[in-house]
C-alpha positions, 0 to 999 in steps of 0.5 A: 481496531483495524489492522492498518490502525494497529500498525499505525498507518497514516492515510494521506490525501489522494484522488480516485484510483490512487492511494498514499499511506505513510508509516514509521518503522518501529522496534515492533516491526522488525525481523530477526535481522533488525530491519523492517519485516517484509510482512510490515512492508507488504501490509503497507502496500496491500492497504494502499492497494485496497484503498486505491482499488476500492475508490471507484464505483465497485467493490474490489477483491484481490485476484493476484499480487506480487511484491519485490523487495529492493532495500532494507528499511530500519527502525526510525525510517519513514516509508510511504506506499503510493498506489496508482491505477495502471489498468481499469477495466469493467471487471478487472483492474491492476495497480502498482504500489511503490514503497519508498523511504522518505528522506530528511526533507520528508519527501520520498527519495528511495524505492525499497519495494514494488507491489503489483496487484490485480483485482476483480471489480463487482459493481456496488448495489444501489445504496452500498457505501 
């Protein structure tokens, strides 16, 4: 079982260079204060980063990442990670991932964290999937 599946991340439709994931904060995802563990939110953002950066004709591996946390997220809250390509070069690319809490209407309405990451891109050999 993959780590993302273990954490019950749901992948939503997206185009190349982008990714969208959704997760519900469960009791098993909280820290000692009763809010979502930073590692849970980081993992959600990192998975979106990985999907977006590997959606092109290259294998991408992280060079550097950073994450800022703005607001606490509580059990029962639904969050989305939305990754977007900010720079695509021949060998490096940079992505921005916004982590947003969904409102009652199911639409993201409040930023809870921001993740940025840069990858090294290695062209795929013919026949690699």
